[in-house]
VEXMAR-459105 format. One line per field, with one value per residue (C-alpha): y, x, z; residue in three letters; chain. Coordinates in pm, 1 decimal, padded with zeros to 6 digits, m for minus. Layout:
v = Y  ...
u = X  ...
w = Z  ...
code = ALA  ...
unit = A  ...
This chain:
v = m01886.6  m01880.6  m01502.4  m01486.0  m01716.1  m01506.9  m01190.7  m01352.3  m01456.5  m01101.1  m00967.1  m01215.5  m01097.3  m00736.6  m00823.7  m01014.4  m00696.7  m00483.7  m00521.0  m00419.8  m00125.5  m00009.9  m00058.3  00123.0  00398.2  00733.1  00568.7  00632.5  00327.9  00350.5  00127.2  00062.0  m00004.5  m00187.0  m00517.7  m00709.9  m00515.1  m00211.3  m00385.3  m00606.7  m00409.5  m00639.1  m00588.8  m00215.3  m00188.3  m00404.6  m00194.8  00132.6  m00005.1  m00119.4  00219.4  00406.1  00150.8  00223.8  00594.2  00551.0  00313.4  00595.1  00506.3  00751.8  00571.8  00701.6  00542.6  00533.0  00392.5  00286.3  00206.6  m00036.6  m00205.2  00128.7  00268.4  m00037.6  m00009.4  00354.3  00288.8  00004.4  00232.4  00481.0  00212.3  00262.0  m00062.0  m00155.9  m00295.7  m00404.7  m00461.5  m00585.6  m00554.2  m00182.4  m00014.3  00138.1  00500.1  00709.4  01080.3  00981.9  00710.6  00945.4  01182.2  00893.3  00771.7  01115.4  01159.9  00819.9  00820.7  01180.8  01252.4  00924.4  00670.3  00913.6  01057.3  00711.0  00597.2  00916.1  00874.9  00507.0  00587.1  00886.6  00669.4  00531.9  00849.3  01182.3  01176.3  01114.5  01391.5  01327.7  01430.1  01382.2  01327.0  01641.3  01858.0  02095.0  01897.7  01609.2  01344.2  01417.4  01149.6  01064.5  00850.0  00484.9  00200.0  m00151.3  m00425.6  m00718.1  m00995.4  m00755.1  m00489.5  m00146.1  m00086.5  00253.9  00247.2  00615.4  00843.5  00597.0  00744.4  00640.6  00861.3  01042.1  01296.0  01324.9  01645.1  01507.0  01843.9  01833.7  01474.3  01552.8  01856.8  01644.2  01373.0  01634.9  01757.3  01406.6  01338.0  01033.5  01134.7  00941.7  00982.1  00918.3  00805.9  01066.8  01262.2  01559.7  01531.2  01789.6  01806.6  01938.0  01620.2  01418.1  01062.9  00745.9  00603.5  00245.0  00259.4  00006.7  00217.8  00538.1  00387.1  00275.6  00623.4  00786.6  00542.5  00627.3  01003.8  00989.9  00766.0  00516.3  00229.9  m00009.8  m00042.0  m00267.8  m00365.8  m00521.3  m00772.3  m01052.5  m01347.5  m01488.0  m01358.1  m01446.9  m01815.0  m02024.4  m02221.0  m02093.4  m02256.1  m02591.2  m02491.1  m02243.2  m02236.3  m01873.9  m01734.1  m01574.4  m01354.9  m01281.0  m01072.3  m00801.9  m00992.7  m01301.5  m01094.2  m00904.1  m01238.3  m01363.8  m01041.0  m01097.4  m01434.3  m01313.0  m01299.0  m00962.7  m00897.7  m00967.2  m00808.2  m00439.6  m00519.6  m00700.7  m00439.9  m00170.6  m00357.1  m00409.7  m00040.7  00069.2  m00159.0  m00087.2  00284.5  00244.4  00140.1  m00130.2  m00373.7  m00402.8  m00671.7  m00796.1  m00911.3  m01076.1  m00805.0  m01071.2  m01153.8  m00924.7  m00720.3  m00832.4  m00504.1  m00570.9  m00932.1  m00821.1  m00528.0  m00670.2  m01044.7  m01225.6  m01459.6  m01187.9  m01276.5  m01248.8  m01206.2  m00963.7  m00814.2  m00723.1  m00582.2  m00863.2  m00706.2  m00714.8  m01094.3  m01138.4
u = m02176.2  m01834.8  m01831.9  m02178.0  m02075.7  m01767.7  m01977.7  m02222.8  m01935.5  m01803.9  m02149.7  m02183.6  m01852.2  m01967.7  m02299.2  m02116.0  m01918.8  m02233.2  m02280.4  m01919.8  m01943.0  m02248.3  m02079.5  m01756.3  m01888.1  m01764.1  m01552.6  m01184.0  m00963.6  m00598.7  m00353.1  00000.7  00211.1  00542.8  00722.7  00733.2  00433.5  00661.5  00946.4  00787.8  00681.3  00380.7  00267.0  00331.0  00091.9  m00171.4  m00146.1  m00186.2  m00485.2  m00645.6  m00602.2  m00750.8  m01034.2  m01116.0  m01126.7  m01356.4  m01575.5  m01649.1  m01409.0  m01156.2  m00819.5  m00512.8  m00172.9  00096.3  00427.1  00763.3  01065.8  01284.6  01451.6  01526.0  01670.8  01890.8  02013.8  02117.5  02279.8  02480.6  02597.2  02719.9  02886.9  02649.4  02560.1  02191.6  02102.7  01765.3  01661.6  01321.8  01204.1  01295.2  01580.3  01853.2  01860.9  02167.4  02168.1  02372.2  02124.0  01830.6  01950.6  01944.2  01604.7  01453.6  01611.3  01493.6  01139.9  01050.3  01274.0  01250.0  00992.6  00707.3  00737.2  00762.9  00440.0  00258.2  00361.7  00269.7  m00086.5  m00117.5  m00040.6  m00392.4  m00572.5  m00428.0  m00547.5  m00237.3  m00065.7  00258.2  00305.0  00559.6  00459.5  00659.2  00438.7  00228.1  00301.8  00094.5  00279.2  00441.5  00670.0  00853.1  01162.6  01079.4  01306.7  01299.7  01192.0  01432.1  01356.7  01118.1  01384.9  01396.2  01697.6  01778.2  01775.3  01835.3  01599.9  01314.5  00983.4  00638.9  00352.3  00198.3  m00014.8  m00172.0  m00307.1  m00531.5  m00640.2  m00415.7  m00517.4  m00886.7  m00860.5  m00709.7  m00973.5  m01248.7  m01092.7  m01112.9  m00739.8  m00548.4  m00298.6  00030.3  00223.9  00594.6  00658.9  00901.1  00779.9  00895.1  00954.1  00873.7  01250.2  01290.5  01451.0  01326.3  01223.1  01202.4  00858.1  00765.8  00513.3  00281.2  00270.6  00216.2  m00064.6  m00238.9  m00219.1  m00343.1  m00635.4  m00739.8  m00710.1  m00919.1  m01186.4  m01112.3  m01348.7  m01062.5  m00684.4  m00512.0  m00148.6  00035.0  00300.2  00508.5  00326.6  m00025.3  m00126.4  m00075.7  00012.6  m00162.4  00147.7  00456.4  00693.6  00521.7  00219.6  00135.0  m00235.2  m00347.9  m00569.2  m00855.5  m00978.7  m00862.9  m01000.4  m00804.2  m00768.2  m00625.7  m00391.5  m00263.6  m00184.5  00003.0  00188.2  00499.5  00561.1  00539.0  00840.3  01015.4  00890.0  00524.7  00507.4  00496.0  00224.3  m00000.5  00068.8  m00040.6  m00364.0  m00425.7  m00371.2  m00605.6  m00892.3  m00857.7  m00875.9  m01198.0  m01118.0  m01379.5  m01135.1  m00768.5  m00637.5  m00290.2  m00294.6  m00049.6  00095.9  00257.2  m00084.4  m00190.7  m00502.6  m00499.3  m00664.9  m00969.5  m00991.5  m00999.3  m01235.0  m01493.1  m01520.5  m01698.6  m01404.6  m01140.1  m00774.8  m00518.2  m00587.0  m00851.0  m00832.6  m01166.1  m01286.4  m01391.5  m01727.8  m01816.2  m01835.5  m01934.1
w = m03165.2  m03000.4  m03012.8  m02857.2  m02571.5  m02513.2  m02502.8  m02260.2  m02034.5  m02033.9  m01953.9  m01666.9  m01524.8  m01534.1  m01370.0  m01094.1  m01026.0  m00991.6  m00612.1  m00552.6  m00792.8  m00598.6  m00262.1  m00345.4  m00574.6  m00445.4  m00173.9  m00106.3  m00163.7  m00053.9  m00239.2  m00121.2  m00432.2  m00415.1  m00454.1  m00781.1  m00911.4  m00921.0  m01107.4  m01375.4  m01686.8  m01734.5  m01375.1  m01393.7  m01686.0  m01515.1  m01199.2  m01389.1  m01581.0  m01255.2  m01089.2  m01386.0  m01404.6  m01039.5  m01116.8  m01419.5  m01216.0  m00973.8  m00692.4  m00546.1  m00545.8  m00362.0  m00428.5  m00160.7  m00282.0  m00154.6  m00364.8  m00174.5  m00474.6  m00640.2  m00315.6  m00269.5  m00628.7  m00582.9  m00247.0  m00402.7  m00682.6  m00423.5  m00214.3  00078.3  00252.7  00280.0  00620.1  00754.3  01113.3  01213.9  00852.2  00834.2  00649.2  00864.7  00744.6  00822.5  00723.5  00416.5  00323.3  00388.1  00116.6  m00128.5  m00007.7  m00057.9  m00400.7  m00524.0  m00380.7  m00459.5  m00757.7  m00946.2  m00835.6  m00775.0  m01125.2  m01276.6  m01106.9  m01206.4  m01570.3  m01565.8  m01456.0  m01685.8  m01987.7  m01933.9  m01824.4  m01717.2  m01357.4  m01143.7  m00946.4  m00755.6  m00393.3  m00118.1  00241.4  00317.6  00092.9  00300.2  00615.4  00484.1  00687.0  01021.8  01160.3  01478.6  01497.5  01555.6  01659.4  01522.5  01758.5  01767.1  02014.2  02180.7  02236.5  02062.9  01836.9  01683.4  01302.2  01225.0  01032.5  01012.4  01115.2  01221.2  01103.1  01399.4  01212.7  00868.3  00714.5  00438.1  00296.5  m00012.9  m00086.9  m00045.8  m00271.6  m00546.3  m00503.4  m00521.6  m00846.4  m00992.1  m00959.9  m00836.0  m00564.8  m00575.7  m00250.2  m00189.2  00167.6  00293.7  00597.6  00799.6  01170.5  01432.5  01482.6  01126.7  00990.1  00695.7  00773.1  00570.2  00642.8  00570.6  00285.0  00449.5  00764.5  00568.5  00360.3  00677.5  00831.3  00510.4  00489.0  00844.6  00791.6  00473.3  00621.4  00344.3  00275.5  00213.5  00232.2  m00020.4  00037.2  m00256.8  m00160.3  m00314.0  m00158.0  m00188.7  00154.6  00519.3  00541.6  00803.2  00905.9  00727.2  00627.6  00677.4  00468.7  00194.5  00278.5  00284.2  00559.2  00365.9  00651.9  01003.7  01289.5  01465.6  01794.2  01626.0  01409.3  01713.1  01874.5  01566.5  01485.1  01702.4  01534.1  01172.9  00941.5  00915.6  00562.1  00639.9  00985.5  00871.8  00617.9  00862.5  01131.3  00885.1  00813.7  01185.1  01263.8  00987.1  01086.7  01459.5  01373.5  01177.0  00818.8  00744.0  00581.9  00487.9  00255.5  00172.2  m00189.8  m00427.0  m00647.6  m00866.5  m01011.3  m01296.4  m01218.3  m00855.5  m00754.3  m00969.7  m00855.7  m00493.8  m00540.4  m00777.5  m00715.7  m00437.1  m00377.7  m00366.6  m00316.2  m00039.6  00332.3  00455.9  00805.0  00962.1  01293.6  01528.3  01602.5  01229.5  01236.1  01600.5
code = MET  THR  GLY  LEU  LEU  SER  ALA  GLU  ALA  LYS  ALA  ALA  THR  LEU  ILE  ASP  ALA  LEU  PRO  TRP  LEU  GLN  ARG  PHE  HIS  GLY  LYS  VAL  ILE  VAL  VAL  LYS  TYR  GLY  GLY  ASN  ALA  MET  ILE  SER  PRO  GLU  LEU  GLN  GLN  ALA  PHE  ALA  GLU  ASP  ILE  VAL  PHE  LEU  ARG  TYR  ALA  GLY  LEU  ARG  PRO  VAL  VAL  VAL  HIS  GLY  GLY  GLY  PRO  GLN  ILE  THR  GLU  HIS  LEU  ASP  ARG  LEU  GLY  ILE  GLU  SER  GLU  PHE  ARG  GLY  GLY  LEU  ARG  VAL  THR  THR  PRO  GLU  ALA  MET  ARG  VAL  VAL  ARG  MET  VAL  LEU  VAL  GLY  GLN  VAL  ASN  GLY  ASP  VAL  VAL  ASN  LEU  ILE  ASN  ASP  HIS  GLY  THR  PHE  ALA  VAL  GLY  LEU  SER  GLY  GLU  ASP  GLY  GLY  MET  LEU  THR  ALA  GLU  ARG  ARG  PRO  ALA  LEU  ILE  ASP  GLY  LYS  PRO  VAL  ASP  ILE  GLY  GLN  VAL  GLY  ASP  VAL  VAL  ASP  VAL  ASP  PRO  SER  ALA  ILE  THR  ALA  LEU  LEU  ASP  ALA  GLY  ARG  ILE  PRO  VAL  ILE  ALA  THR  VAL  ALA  ARG  GLY  ARG  ASP  GLY  LEU  SER  TYR  ASN  VAL  ASN  ALA  ASP  THR  ALA  ALA  SER  ALA  VAL  ALA  VAL  ALA  LEU  GLY  ALA  GLU  LYS  LEU  LEU  VAL  LEU  THR  ASP  VAL  ALA  GLY  LEU  TYR  ALA  ASN  TRP  PRO  ASP  SER  THR  ASP  VAL  ILE  GLU  ALA  ILE  GLY  THR  ALA  GLU  LEU  ALA  ARG  LEU  LEU  PRO  SER  LEU  ALA  ALA  GLY  MET  ALA  PRO  LYS  MET  GLU  ALA  CYS  LEU  ARG  ALA  VAL  VAL  ALA  GLY  VAL  PRO  ALA  ALA  THR  VAL  ILE  ASP  GLY  ARG  GLN  PRO  HIS  SER  LEU  LEU  LEU  GLU  MET  PHE  THR  THR  GLU  GLY  ILE  GLY  THR  MET  VAL  TYR  ALA  ASP  GLU  VAL  ARG  ALA
unit = A  A  A  A  A  A  A  A  A  A  A  A  A  A  A  A  A  A  A  A  A  A  A  A  A  A  A  A  A  A  A  A  A  A  A  A  A  A  A  A  A  A  A  A  A  A  A  A  A  A  A  A  A  A  A  A  A  A  A  A  A  A  A  A  A  A  A  A  A  A  A  A  A  A  A  A  A  A  A  A  A  A  A  A  A  A  A  A  A  A  A  A  A  A  A  A  A  A  A  A  A  A  A  A  A  A  A  A  A  A  A  A  A  A  A  A  A  A  A  A  A  A  A  A  A  A  A  A  A  A  A  A  A  A  A  A  A  A  A  A  A  A  A  A  A  A  A  A  A  A  A  A  A  A  A  A  A  A  A  A  A  A  A  A  A  A  A  A  A  A  A  A  A  A  A  A  A  A  A  A  A  A  A  A  A  A  A  A  A  A  A  A  A  A  A  A  A  A  A  A  A  A  A  A  A  A  A  A  A  A  A  A  A  A  A  A  A  A  A  A  A  A  A  A  A  A  A  A  A  A  A  A  A  A  A  A  A  A  A  A  A  A  A  A  A  A  A  A  A  A  A  A  A  A  A  A  A  A  A  A  A  A  A  A  A  A  A  A  A  A  A  A  A  A  A  A  A  A  A  A  A  A  A  A  A  A  A  A  A  A  A  A  A  A  A  A
């Protein structure tokens, strides 16, 4: 009897997921991968299983990854100081060489292999490949004033043709966030920002941003209550007051939704199978950003 009840519970879970499987079948879903989910072996495995599950369920996932902890580790080994301003890494030419080596040469291959342990779909790419990502130098904003932080770029153009070709071939593109500038330099691009730009260029149905917190807190640090959903106008109002770590993530979600992506959600990457919980349950997790007119 216990086994039967367990089987019925599993069946009920699958049936509950049916509306979401129908809604997202054949749709592009862009996932920004980073934070603790990239470091913990348990979370790495759960992430890879989730991505392959999405692919087998008929979705078209695209992974965009950073590699902040790995970059910091390599810079420390080389005696190069890591400095952040306005939530963004100061990237000197010396640091940029390390960033490129780590993101493209190490982390990208690691993520590809992680996914391919569960289904040989993943193909690694760099934002520099085929002019996929074009960037312009961006400053950090500190107290409302722009501050130069070196070879840090903002994506100003996306050529999605290589990504689309891989998706059409049934592959899972895995993109390292290094971009080429029109000035010929390589740029370190914030992975949240890059994922947002890729989602817009692909006409994605959803952007998912993995982070190390439960979502956007309603009144941090006085409260840990998470805002379940927020409109673009309200988020734009709150954005200048957000902590440096959360600001790029919420800005990326805001940009994506304003540019036409139906929804963008910041989810807790510390929770195993957080992608599936967000995609295939009514409750979802994290904080979803939506266009104001959707709920008007």
